[in-house]
C-alpha positions, -999 to 999 in steps of 0.1 A, spaced: 412 -123 514 444 -102 517 438 -68 501 459 -37 501 445 -3 491 471 20 475 459 55 483 484 73 460 475 53 429 438 48 438 442 10 433 435 -21 452 459 -50 452 444 -85 456 466 -114 467 438 -140 473 443 -168 447 407 -180 448 393 -145 443 417 -138 415 407 -171 398 370 -162 401 377 -128 384 396 -146 356 367 -171 350 343 -142 346 363 -124 320 349 -125 285 374 -119 257 346 -112 233 336 -82 253 368 -72 271 400 -59 255 425 -85 268 462 -80 263 494 -94 276 528 -77 281 561 -86 296 557 -78 333 593 -69 342 599 -42 315 591 -5 317 559 7 303 578 24 275 595 -8 264 566 -32 266 541 -35 237 507 -50 244 498 -82 225 461 -91 219 452 -124 236 422 -145 245 416 -170 274 413 -205 260 410 -225 292 412 -221 330 418 -251 353 414 -240 390 423 -276 401 457 -277 384 462 -240 390 468 -233 353 454 -213 325 459 -213 287 464 -181 269 466 -176 231 484 -146 218 469 -141 184 492 -114 170 525 -123 186 547 -105 161 583 -111 168 577 -123 204 598 -154 207 593 -183 231 628 -182 248 620 -148 263 596 -165 287 626 -182 304 635 -149 320 603 -128 318 569 -132 334 536 -118 320 511 -92 329 475 -98 317 454 -66 313 416 -64 309 392 -35 303 362 -46 323 339 -28 348 372 -20 363 407 -18 350 423 -52 358 459 -61 357 470 -97 367 507 -96 374 538 -118 375 522 -147 356 547 -175 351 548 -192 316 551 -229 320 552 -238 283 551 -217 252 544 -231 217 542 -211 184 516 -218 158 523 -195 129 517 -160 142 500 -172 173 516 -182 206 499 -207 230 510 -201 265 503 -226 294 507 -205 325 504 -207 363 474 -189 377 484 -154 388 488 -146 425 485 -109 422 457 -86 409 456 -48 408 423 -32 401 409 4 403 396 12 438 378 46 436 341 45 426 345 73 400 372 53 383 351 21 379 343 13 343 307 2 336 306 -23 307 276 -21 285 256 -52 276 254 -63 240 218 -52 237 226 -16 248 236 3 217 252 38 221 268 53 191 300 74 192 314 99 168 351 105 171 363 138 157 401 135 151 405 168 134 384 199 130 363 202 98 368 164 91 340 138 92 340 118 124 349 82 128 318 62 139 322 38 168 301 22 195 304 26 233 318 -5 250 322 9 286 322 42 304 335 57 337 339 90 353 373 94 336 370 79 302 354 53 280 362 24 257 350 25 221 347 -3 195 354 4 159 367 -12 127 405 -18 127 405 0 93 395 33 109 423 33 135 451 49 114 446 85 128 443 74 164 480 75 174 499 81 206 484 106 230 463 123 202 440 149 217 405 147 201 386 180 198 353 162 203 339 128 211 301 126 210 281 98 226 245 95 214 222 74 236 189 57 226 169 85 241 186 110 218 207 126 246 242 136 235 273 138 256 302 157 239 336 161 254 373 165 245 394 133 250 428 119 246 437 85 230 453 62 256 456 30 236 444 12 205 441 -25 209 431 -50 181 404 -75 192 416 -111 187 402 -130 158 383 -101 143 386 -70 121 376 -48 151 396 -28 176 390 -9 208 403 25 216 406 37 252 399 74 257 406 96 287 382 125 290 396 161 292 390 185 320 353 183 330 335 214 340 306 212 364 278 207 338 298 179 322 305 163 356 268 162 364 259 148 330 286 122 331 276 111 366 240 108 354 251 87 324 272 63 346 245 59 372 218 54 345 239 29 327 245 9 358 208 8 366 199 -2 331 224 -31 332 210 -43 365 174 -41 352 182 -60 319 200 -86 339 169 -93 360 184 -81 393 161 -73 421 174 -42 439 168 -5 442 194 1 415 177 -21 390 153 -1 369 147 9 333 161 44 326 149 72 303 185 74 289 182 40 272 145 44 262 145 48 224 128 79 211 116 58 182 92 29 183 111 -3 183 107 -22 150 106 -59 148 136 -73 130 132 -100 104 160 -126 103 184 -118 75 198 -147 55 236 -148 59 252 -144 25 281 -167 15 314 -149 14 339 -164 -11 370 -180 6 393 -158 -15 376 -126 -2 379 -138 34 416 -144 28 420 -109 13 403 -94 44 428 -113 66 457 -99 46 442 -64 50 439 -70 88 476 -80 89 486 -47 71 466 -27 97 484 -45 125 517 -38 108 508 -1 106 498 -1 143 531 -16 153 550 10 132 531 38 147 535 27 183 571 15 181 562 -21 188 578 -52 174 568 -57 137 547 -87 128 572 -97 101 558 -132 100 524 -119 91 538 -99 62 555 -130 49 523 -150 52 503 -122 35 526 -123 5 524 -161 3 486 -160 6 482 -134 -21 504 -152 -46 486 -185 -38 451 -169 -43 463 -155 -77 475 -190 -87 442 -206 -77 421 -184 -100 433 -152 -116 399 -139 -125 382 -146 -92 412 -131 -74 410 -97 -93 372 -96 -89 375 -103 -51 400 -74 -48 373 -50 -60 350 -61 -31 371 -47 -3 350 -16 -1 351 -14 37 388 -7 36 402 28 32 414 38 -3 451 36 6 447 0 17 427 -11 -13 453 6 -35 482 -13 -18 465 -47 -21 457 -41 -58 492 -29 -66 506 -60 -49 482 -83 -67 488 -68 -102 525 -67 -96 525 -104 -88 504 -111 -118 527 -93 -142 560 -106 -127 548 -142 -127 541 -138 -165 578 -127 -171 602 -156 -167 632 -134 -159 613 -117 -130 591 -145 -116 617 -156 -90 616 -122 -73 578 -121 -70 575 -128 -33 599 -101 -22 583 -76 -46 548 -84 -32 561 -78 4 573 -43 -7 541 -35 -26 519 -44 4 535 -19 27 547 7 1 520 33 10 519 28 48 540 60 51 510 80 39 488 68 68 517 76 92 516 113 81 479 118 91 478 147 116 462 181 120 482 195 90 472 165 69 439 153 84 427 131 55 442 111 26 409 111 7 397 147 8 409 175 -15 444 187 -6 460 221 -9 495 225 -23 512 224 11 494 191 19 504 175 -14 540 186 -8 539 171 27 524 138 14 555 133 -8 574 127 24 556 94 29 585 73 13 611 87 37 587 84 67 581 47 59 618 39 53 628 57 85 601 38 106 612 5 91 648 12 100 639 22 136 619 -10 139 648 -31 127 629 -45 96 652 -66 74 646 -46 42 664 -62 13 677 -44 -18 646 -52 -40 622 -41 -13 641 -8 -9 642 -4 -47 604 -8 -50 594 13 -20 619 40 -28 613 39 -66 576 33 -73 569 71 -74 599 79 -96 595 87 -133 617 80 -164 622 117 -170 633 124 -134 601 142 -125 591 118 -97 600 116 -60 616 113 -35 650 115 -53 642 124 -89 659 93 -102 656 89 -140 662 66 -170 684 36 -167 688 41 -129 653 27 -126 652 -11 -127 626 -30 -148 607 -40 -117 604 -4 -105 593 7 -140 567 -20 -140 556 -11 -105 553 26 -113 529 18 -142 507 -4 -120 507 21 -92 496 51 -114 470 31 -133 454 19 -101 456 54 -85 440 70 -116 411 46 -116 402 54 -80 383 86 -69 404 113 -53 395 144 -34 401 167 -63 387 144 -91 365 114 -98 379 81 -109 389 76 -145 379 46 -165 407 22 -175 409 33 -211 415 69 -202 442 59 -177 459 37 -203 458 65 -228 473 89 -203 503 67 -196 508 55 -232 510 90 -245 538 99 -220 566 76 -230 592 99 -215 576 94 -180 563 58 -182 578 27 -197 556 21 -227 566 -16 -228 550 -22 -193 520 -1 -202 514 -24 -232 519 -55 -211 495 -43 -185 468 -37 -211 474 -71 -226 469 -87 -191 439 -67 -180 420 -55 -211 399 -24 -215 372 -37 -191 392 -50 -161 378 -76 -138 355 -60 -112 348 -29 -133 312 -17 -139 300 -17 -175 269 -3 -191 249 -20 -219 227 -3 -245 194 -16 -230 202 2 -198 217 -26 -178 246 -21 -154 268 -52 -147 300 -61 -129 327 -78 -151 333 -113 -137 354 -129 -164 373 -120 -196 381 -139 -227 415 -143 -243 410 -110 -261 403 -91 -229 366 -87 -235 339 -95 -209 327 -131 -211 306 -132 -179 290 -104 -159 268 -99 -129 238 -77 -137 228 -54 -108 206 -27 -122 186 -15 -152 186 23 -155 152 21 -173 135 5 -143 141 27 -112 143 10 -78 148 -25 -92 180 -44 -84 193 -77 -98 219 -102 -89 221 -124 -120 251 -138 -137 250 -137 -175 274 -154 -199 283 -140 -233 258 -163 -251 230 -143 -234 245 -108 -238 219 -101 -265 194 -96 -237 215 -68 -223 222 -50 -256 255 -38 -269 283 -31 -244 286 7 -244 312 17 -219 328 14 -185 312 36 -159 320 46 -123 300 28 -95 297 59 -73 277 76 -101 250 50 -96 251 45 -58 269 11 -62 
């Protein structure tokens, strides 16, 4: 095997084709963060695209790669560019100069038939080797992005003497931008031992075909105590892996680090609950918006095709069943508030526009704008504005008003083809009829009917969500607030909104006089609940239900008293 050790870069270059193929075969895209980039571009120019290995044929000398989030990567580029495949494994692996033999696009994915690579670069120094944890080795991680803010919870995927790879939900990645320096990352091992260190974000990579991502961290300067503890952790992890794999060697042994301080409890199998198809589709749409945000933050090519598809899917879901659609929107509780808000505004804007013949033709473009209209807020998260959901001071609220300009500037830098209606909605949804809105203080007739409608939808949805300085309001109070301010909000669109959604909107929680709490599943033509899902009875503590009740049986529940906030009851 021809091998070259590069002393300056602490790397090993492997040119033996058989050995390289063996390494490829042993990669696992479910455990490793696999990405491809254009090989002959500079590091600054080349975005990384998540990928998985579909097939390897050593006989023909070919492999099949599927780029799952190809964005604007087009097939003709492979006529002049080769690929680099990177993997975060027990070492950092980079397969270079991969020739693409055939490229085919399937929606947002690219299927690439490639020649097997002839060159592999991998870390050489022992202290740089990454030790990948087995799936049955659970180590929790707490990522502190900003002081005095709650940490982001993650799991340890691999660790080395210089850094680690953490897995976490894609929805939690918004603050993890660029070379952000983290004041603290705390790893908690089964024994209860903690390792806390400063670190820098090196990359954030979505995992193909999932709502998860991995973040690569580089540890800060290690003092002697941290060096000793980290060396102990790496050594113990390697021993534990060897022992669990059944290896017979002096390194294979159970370690105290991975011995749980608590007695292991037997787990009973949990029955997998059925997830409605519509809810799964909404989660895919949310994932696409997170990928769009990541591309904006990192200067990568925007996945415009995904945004187009998301708008189409959302409108199609609405057409298949309006009531199921709006109920499913309330179930996206794993998403951050700004994402839930954007999806709800897009859905309600589509619903209202499709009901207006003179506006229906513009629905698709309006939905595109609504889906991304609040991404600028997530782009402003930093030490001065560490959270969008905690209580803000006046300086932070003032800074947040820059989100419109931040988004429009980022879209322009990325070359996004923003049309007039999209610019109108993104730039005008926060304006008010009396000129008191932002960013430009536009007033009166300068605001188009679609913008006036969008502003009403945006404010109602925002008011019915909890905020750092106040709890959520019920729909009736939000309606009353807007209706009583005709100089700021178009009363026509307030009225039309109430007519479409009623006083007990789909997905809201209502209370009955016999103490029952229930989710609203369906409304009649007068906007009154006609079907609910009962979940609790306040008169019987500790008992939960999951029963659908139609109006003919509402007498069992008593009189419908009011709409209530789920967080007040732990729901």
